[in-house]
VOKE-876291 format. One line per 4 residues: for each residue x, y, z of C-alpha. Coordinates in steps of 0.001 Angstrom, whole numbers, plus 500000, padded with zeros to 6 digits. Each point is the difference from the previous one (the first is absolute). Layout:
N
X Y Z | ...
//
This chain:
626
612054 064886 429828 | 502553 501401 502092 | 501185 500419 503595 | 503233 500416 501992
502584 497747 500871 | 502215 499437 503140 | 503367 499223 501037 | 501084 496580 501713
499141 499827 503810 | 496792 503193 499160 | 497562 500144 502738 | 496973 501200 499772
499845 502667 502550 | 495957 498997 502176 | 498956 502734 501018 | 496848 501861 499678
501597 502573 497528 | 498014 500863 496537 | 502980 498855 497313 | 499693 502605 496947
502027 500364 497224 | 503226 502038 499388 | 500381 501717 497064 | 502628 502112 498021
498010 503617 499789 | 499808 499541 503524 | 496169 500316 500466 | 499476 497606 501833
497243 501080 502571 | 498422 497193 500552 | 502780 498768 502165 | 499789 503331 502827
499346 497228 502693 | 502385 497365 499914 | 502472 502061 498287 | 501185 496050 498154
500653 499775 496727 | 498758 496655 498512 | 502975 498821 497951 | 500128 496212 501614
503456 500533 501575 | 500303 500627 503859 | 501044 503368 500895 | 503645 500554 501122
500498 500131 503771 | 503282 501980 500537 | 499402 504226 498991 | 502133 501511 497092
497920 503572 499636 | 499602 502506 502964 | 497777 502335 500993 | 500548 503346 500983
498318 502921 501894 | 500665 503666 500226 | 499039 500274 503586 | 499068 497620 502380
496491 501987 501865 | 497608 501541 498215 | 496629 502273 500623 | 497052 499928 497721
500642 501663 497089 | 503502 499452 499505 | 502036 499153 496877 | 502746 497306 500184
502379 498688 497754 | 500008 496753 498928 | 502310 497653 498401 | 500598 496508 499173
503992 499213 498998 | 501211 497221 499108 | 501917 497164 498202 | 497957 500963 495548
496331 498004 500307 | 497250 500623 497414 | 496664 499864 502586 | 499009 501532 502644
497001 500798 502179 | 499881 502240 503092 | 497717 500996 502858 | 500101 501972 503285
498391 497567 502921 | 498171 500073 503002 | 503173 498857 502135 | 497537 498041 502110
497840 499223 497237 | 502329 499030 497618 | 496737 497752 497904 | 498633 502975 500603
499032 502691 496526 | 502812 502230 499128 | 500302 503585 502247 | 500250 503105 497672
501095 500884 497032 | 502879 499670 497902 | 501362 503831 497155 | 502454 498148 497053
503071 501858 499674 | 501128 497952 496748 | 496732 499388 497625 | 502309 498474 497804
500833 497372 501975 | 497018 499720 502651 | 496521 500529 499908 | 497156 500161 502686
497520 497056 500891 | 496490 500064 501487 | 499199 497700 502842 | 497631 499361 502435
497889 502800 498577 | 503083 502808 500341 | 501661 501845 497226 | 503427 499303 499905
501052 497622 503869 | 501891 498419 497534 | 503115 500126 497898 | 501031 497479 496937
502637 500075 496380 | 498487 501455 497490 | 502200 498500 498123 | 502583 496016 500145
502448 502126 499309 | 502998 499601 502682 | 500369 501678 502573 | 502046 500588 503147
498147 503672 502135 | 496242 501175 500124 | 499343 502589 501587 | 496729 500745 501107
497928 502535 502634 | 497996 498383 502110 | 497072 502527 501816 | 498653 500128 503290
496574 499687 500630 | 497851 501571 502711 | 498876 496438 501072 | 503493 498498 500214
500909 497705 502429 | 502681 500239 502670 | 502317 497889 498062 | 500861 499556 496137
502248 497377 498599 | 500507 500293 496693 | 499858 496422 498437 | 501013 498997 496136
500033 496827 497582 | 502952 499804 497566 | 500108 497996 496697 | 503416 499540 498384
498778 497632 497386 | 497131 498291 499809 | 501420 497297 502241 | 501867 501771 502490
498207 502374 502055 | 499495 501846 503559 | 496545 499681 501419 | 499411 502336 502730
502707 501196 501054 | 500315 502187 503510 | 501065 504026 499841 | 500341 502222 503075
496853 500706 501646 | 499288 504048 500714 | 498177 500827 503020 | 497956 503059 500700
501937 502296 503300 | 498053 498616 502526 | 499255 496919 499642 | 501164 497293 502209
503696 498115 498858 | 498677 496963 496793 | 500195 496754 501851 | 500666 497222 497078
497126 497131 500699 | 501022 497189 500200 | 499675 497594 497248 | 498982 496653 499083
502154 497996 497502 | 497336 497922 498454 | 502813 497213 497612 | 499685 499765 496689
498508 495639 498807 | 503218 497924 497991 | 497933 499083 497189 | 501881 497142 498537
502070 500251 496753 | 499685 498061 496890 | 501381 497043 499009 | 501690 499532 497259
498848 497259 496730 | 501864 497521 498458 | 498175 499457 497011 | 497008 501165 496963
496004 499675 501060 | 498603 497502 498109 | 497172 500015 498006 | 498934 496678 499775
497370 499745 502917 | 498140 502598 497559 | 496365 498806 500251 | 500120 497490 501892
501863 501469 503812 | 500887 503627 499231 | 497400 503143 498885 | 501985 501098 497267
500620 502994 498368 | 502081 500262 497364 | 501675 502375 496814 | 500381 498571 496785
496962 497810 501417 | 501742 496166 500806 | 503614 501366 499805 | 502226 498512 502771
502084 501951 502137 | 503075 496875 500465 | 500326 500575 496212 | 498449 503579 498824
502341 502356 500991 | 497138 502435 498799 | 497477 498412 502110 | 497718 502294 502551
498848 497870 502636 | 497420 499498 502879 | 499004 497040 501865 | 497231 499213 503028
500421 496324 501347 | 497419 499734 503285 | 501684 498251 503689 | 497137 499815 501659
499242 503925 501791 | 502649 501018 498208 | 501033 500710 495861 | 503498 499965 498908
500485 502643 496893 | 503362 500049 497703 | 500222 502660 497861 | 502412 500022 497542
501309 501876 496492 | 502534 502357 497829 | 501040 503155 502818 | 503040 502085 501340
497546 501928 502010 | 497139 498652 501467 | 497233 497350 499408 | 496180 500533 501554
496514 498276 499682 | 496944 502298 501705 | 496109 497975 500421 | 497455 502841 498955
497110 499915 500560 | 499300 502082 496204 | 502399 500189 497240 | 501631 502933 500659
502312 500869 503150 | 499097 501412 502835 | 498791 498341 503518 | 501692 496853 499191
502192 497644 502157 | 503116 499609 497975 | 503910 497952 500524 | 502965 501113 498716
503735 498795 499911 | 502543 502580 499345 | 503623 499982 499466 | 502427 501656 501763
503698 499311 498926 | 500064 496326 499821 | 497242 499420 502900 | 496095 499901 499258
497864 500848 501962 | 496725 498907 501026 | 496901 502766 501373 | 496392 499952 500033
498033 504052 499466 | 496833 501292 498942 | 499106 501756 497390 | 497903 503230 500382
498153 501363 496698 | 503420 500194 497181 | 502247 501614 501946 | 502931 498710 501999
500006 497017 502307 | 499777 499698 503013 | 501427 497300 502372 | 499628 497404 502065
500808 498597 502501 | 501872 496370 498343 | 499484 498405 503822 | 496822 497973 498203
502109 498720 497892 | 502223 496377 500475 | 502416 498362 498457 | 501754 502432 497507
501930 499030 497500 | 501897 501458 496661 | 502294 499205 497079 | 502350 502083 497661
501206 498170 496569 | 500283 501311 497087 | 498933 503254 499943 | 496326 497778 501832
498071 500529 503164 | 498528 497235 501611 | 498602 500923 503678 | 497110 497999 502394
498036 500517 503418 | 497257 498316 501717 | 497180 502021 501787 | 497330 497896 501917
496479 500548 497652 | 498087 502443 502491 | 502815 502592 501988 | 497014 501679 502826
499843 502559 500603 | 502996 500999 498249 | 499460 503051 498320 | 499883 499921 496071
500256 496483 499409 | 498089 498538 497848 | 498664 496561 500388 | 500719 497915 497101
496981 497118 500314 | 498541 502921 497452 | 499548 500950 496824 | 503058 502432 498602
500351 501462 496651 | 504392 499081 500536 | 502340 503302 499054 | 503490 499017 498638
503183 502397 500049 | 503979 501149 499781 | 501535 502684 499458 | 503687 501678 500974
500892 500567 503644 | 503278 502455 500886 | 501315 500599 503505 | 497641 498201 502229
496903 502223 497608 | 497723 498390 497043 | 498361 501431 497363 | 496560 499454 498201
499939 496988 498303 | 501502 500398 496530 | 497175 498650 497601 | 495905 499740 500953
500099 496837 503233 | 498832 496856 497988 | 496607 499071 501323 | 497343 496797 500051
497487 500585 497911 | 497448 499005 502717 | 499777 499275 504173 | 501678 497000 501110
499779 498629 503945 | 504232 499036 500042 | 498414 497207 502584 | 497784 497813 497856
500669 497630 497703 | 502870 500321 498208 | 500543 501686 496718 | 502788 501128 496770
498758 503512 499043 | 500715 503121 498336 | 499760 503520 499705 | 500713 503730 497576
502140 502612 500588 | 496770 501324 497857 | 496539 500149 500682 | 497680 498649 497296
497553 503338 500405 | 502798 502335 499133 | 501366 497621 497102 | 496916 499411 498992
499543 503941 499766 | 503543 500480 498572 | 498652 497939 497338 | 496884 502089 499015
501647 502862 499916 | 502878 498916 498043 | 497491 498396 497332 | 497919 503411 500057
502323 502980 499307 | 502601 497567 498008 | 497819 497428 497946 | 496119 501296 499474
500962 503553 500210 | 503041 500369 497938 | 497855 497961 497124 | 496824 501921 500415
502254 503384 499705 | 501746 498771 496998 | 496515 498850 497965 | 498433 503137 500463
503247 502092 498671 | 501293 497101 497520 | 496642 498467 498840 | 498177 501931 499532
500489 500575 495528 | 500545 496839 499801 | 496294 498783 501153 | 498049 503004 498710
497709 497967 498156 | 499582 496849 502688 | 497045 500118 502855 | 498711 497912 502423
498115 500702 502355 | 498377 503561 497909 | 503393 501603 501317 | 503463 499589 497821
501648 497488 500895 | 502730 501354 501282 | 498488 501986 502141 | 497588 496788 501825
503986 498624 500510 | 501890 503540 501413 | 496480 499992 502250 | 500352 496153 500659
503306 500142 500966 | 499509 503427 502268 | 497222 499113 501901 | 501787 496901 500975
503298 502055 501192 | 496980 501771 502067 | 498391 496637 501604 | 503731 498776 500787
501042 502845 502029 | 497599 500071 501924 | 500009 496205 501018 | 503774 500896 500619
499639 502919 501726 | 497572 498659 502424 | 502181 496824 501000 | 503443 501733 502050
497253 500954 502286 | 498192 497013 500580 | 503130 498636 500636 | 501349 503052 502930
496725 500679 500935 | 500201 504339 499238 | 502491 502109 499144 | 503451 498646 499279
503169 502679 501566 | 503080 497929 499226 | 499033 499952 496091 | 502058 503468 499163
498116 501530 496888 | 498733 496750 498878 | 496499 500236 501094 | 499415 503605 499012
501367 499473 496554 | 497397 497682 499994 | 496788 501801 501369 | 500888 502517 497112
500606 497541 497440 | 496748 498203 501561 | 498412 503778 500141 | 500065 500018 495601
499672 497001 499004 | 496507 500465 501332 | 499272 503911 498579 | 501213 498804 496410
497054 497616 499589 | 497615 502475 501727 | 501095 502446 497766 | 499770 498191 497018
496651 499806 500718 | 499499 503557 499849 | 501944 500123 496336 | 498485 502451 497516
498803 499349 496440 | 502943 499992 497879 | 499810 503466 498148 | 498429 501650 503437
503332 503245 500112 | 500047 497952 504247 | 500785 496723 498703 | 504052 501051 499770
500239 501547 503231 | 498994 496511 501210 | 502054 498112 497688 | 502292 501819 501340
499274 499309 503504 | 499353 496477 499564 | 503461 499849 499043 | 501445 501412 501690
498509 498693 503607 | 500546 496763 498354 | 503462 500219 498804 | 500967 501536 503754
497881 496793 501040 | 503174 497780 497893 | 502846 502011 501223 | 499216 500254 504009
498767 495883 499869 | 503428 499355 499057 | 501861 502330 502805 | 497382 498130 501746
500987 496492 499340 | 503904 500426 500398 | 499631 501793 503196 | 497307 497067 500353
502527 497221 499584 | 502506 500994 502704 | 497650 499674 503037 | 500931 496731 502166
496535 498912 499370 | 500545 498370 496518 | 503363 498964 500231 | 501374 500466 496821
503972 498872 498768 | 501733 502788 500379 | 501067 501289 496970 | 498527 497653 497097
496738 501393 500952 | 501280 503889 499197 | 500604 498853 496498 | 496936 498326 498978
498028 502793 500676 | 502231 501690 498139 | 499946 498228 496737 | 496429 499924 500163
500038 503953 500039 | 502780 499816 497749 | 497671 497991 497326 | 496802 501404 500533
501191 503511 499644 | 502233 499092 496847 | 497348 498652 498550 | 497471 503357 499995
503883 501942 498452 | 499914 496778 497395 | 496162 500847 498985 | 500424 503221 500715
502076 500489 497142 | 498582 497907 497286 | 496682 501112 500735 | 501546 503491 499058
501664 498576 496972 | 496894 498805 499590 | 498348 503230 500045 | 502865 501904 497915
498903 497283 497141 | 496585 500452 499783 | 500562 503963 499527 | 501936 500132 497166
498816 496370 498371 | 498265 501967 497084 | 502702 500785 498687 | 501613 496328 499273
499482 498338 497111 | 498154 496694 499369 | 502458 498344 501070 | 501906 501344 502219
497334 499965 502393 | 499430 496284 499487 | 503480 499646 500945 | 500276 502339 502643
496430 498528 501349 | 501669 496523 500413 | 503205 500827 502159 | 497563 502193 502823
497638 497165 499873 | 503330 497384 500593 | 501569 502398 501821 | 497089 500626 502374
499247 496363 500053 | 503653 499057 500942 | 500592 503246 502945 | 496748 498089 502273
501660 496478 498765 | 503671 501692 501959 | 497500 501674 502405 | 497663 496620 500964
502582 497510 499757 | 502911 501759 502698 | 496674 500559 501849 | 499741 496499 500248
503516 499119 500806 | 499778 502917 502910 | 496831 498130 501669 | 501701 495977 499327
502894 501541 501666 | 498386 501310 503186 | 497364 497118 500370 | 503049 497879 500181
501781 501950 502521 | 496241 500423 501668 | 502115 500365 503511 | 501159 503015 498276
496672 502189 500053 | 498970 497805 502991 | 497199 498295 498393 | 500945 496591 501330
496758 497052 500267 | 498248 503673 498442 | 498523 499563 496002 | 501633 502923 497766
496519 500917 497376 | 502465 500987 497290 | 497082 501683 496924 | 501399 498780 496390
499293 502888 497739 | 498344 498519 496492 | 502429 499312 497335 | 500635 503321 498398
498138 501345 496835 | 500927 502310 497369 | 498589 503124 499185 | 496591 499700 497752
500536 503320 498243 | 503519 498428 498654 | 498159 496826 499428 | 497245 501808 498422
502574 501426 497561 | 501661 497755 499300 | 497417 496862 498830 | 498988 502786 497842
502990 499482 498279 | 500924 496394 499971 | 498134 497702 501731 | 503127 496805 499496
502384 502946 501601 | 497301 499492 502777 | 501191 497122 501861 | 503548 501131 500312
499377 502896 501447 | 497473 498202 502486
//
């Protein structure tokens, strides 16, 4: 939702030239024809850079040294053109002298026909060789575009004209001067916008919902007021760079009609643009906007303008009497250049026609499908799978004589939890694909790890179907494979969740989300360590218990019983406390408005073996143990 800013008095060249973006790495092949950076500023008129050549005449096959020099500059684009047709294709090719400073570009399918910078480092001189082609015109002129900084650049600085020996003297054609239009300057607002007419006369979008820009500095506000065949637009919000909104046919960027208010020094400039994919926006003419005004006060930027509902014949401007999703974004701006928005844009929940009946609506910085995706993955890989592992590892001896539907109770609980994990993972896995309509190239390693987790989650139950019998020689191999795949899935799943929390689609707080996840991971790891130690001590006790006297055995068993129950009570209490703390800060997990499903384990029971020994010797003391 970003686009380039421009300085006061800037106008847009109304020439039929293709505007393209300027990049610090110099890969500006698309700008070969017009040689105009799309920075949103007017080019400088008086050149301060020169082009010199080693000779003024040439023959086909000659190699001529070309030197660009002058004040320090960051970027450039150098070409040779037919002097009699400067809007024609490049002529000849170049050879680099210093490949650390410059690089070759392919323009008009001619390899090496242009030279540009390799980086944005400052330079004062660049030298290259120009190779005269066999089909060279009689007269060739060198042109260069030089960028000193983002808003200071020169376009098509003319260089010397070199000629073939037998060519007629070159006469410069008389130039036709096209006067540039004078754009109206924006006026200054005297007071902040008001939300009092929202829902009555104004179509308003606010975040938080029902906030008032007149009273709250943090209020992000956008309103549309219809006036016959035009619409008055007001936009307000906290920003030290730019505010913007866009009209879109869908819920992601691309082919959108956008408008920006950009702060430069103590002035705000209002600029229409259009978005092409998720790349840098393209600047458009301001002559479609009227009654532009702005205000800066207490870190809040406000701007307004009027435009007609329909603009027949104007490219890239949408008709306002159609329903669109509306985006609101803000970000940083420096020296006239704006940068990617600082957070996920605020997007309305559905399409709206801003010229229809006035409404008062809100939006969200994160999409519902992505919220549900995160919620289901969290429940699956931080709750059900962890409890399922604990049950299989530590409750097998505790529930050794309990059966359910013909199987051991611990096994049935373990299988139910693991199938729940797989089902939740499968459901959550498809949601981002539904939202994006395919694979996302902007999500880093998160989708790759998610695919690995999804594969392991499906393979685990399939592998369990082919589990060998208990005393089969292959059973040990199965156990190790089952454990290894499950452990790998849990580790990769946690890593994927940490990476997913940083994605802008969920719009999670910066630090609290990390602390919450670390708390859950530490709880589960600590639980397994403590229970593993306890399980080991009980196993060790059974190995020498036959050597103790009956009374000592009873006392030790009772102590073991109390300790085991105390550890479980402490762990479950801390687990519930952590769950409740996270629930109180639901925004931390980006599940606001969603239901967090918490599986509460049953009350811990003591080891049946312990109870058998205790009951055998003292029924009166059994109650104290329970």
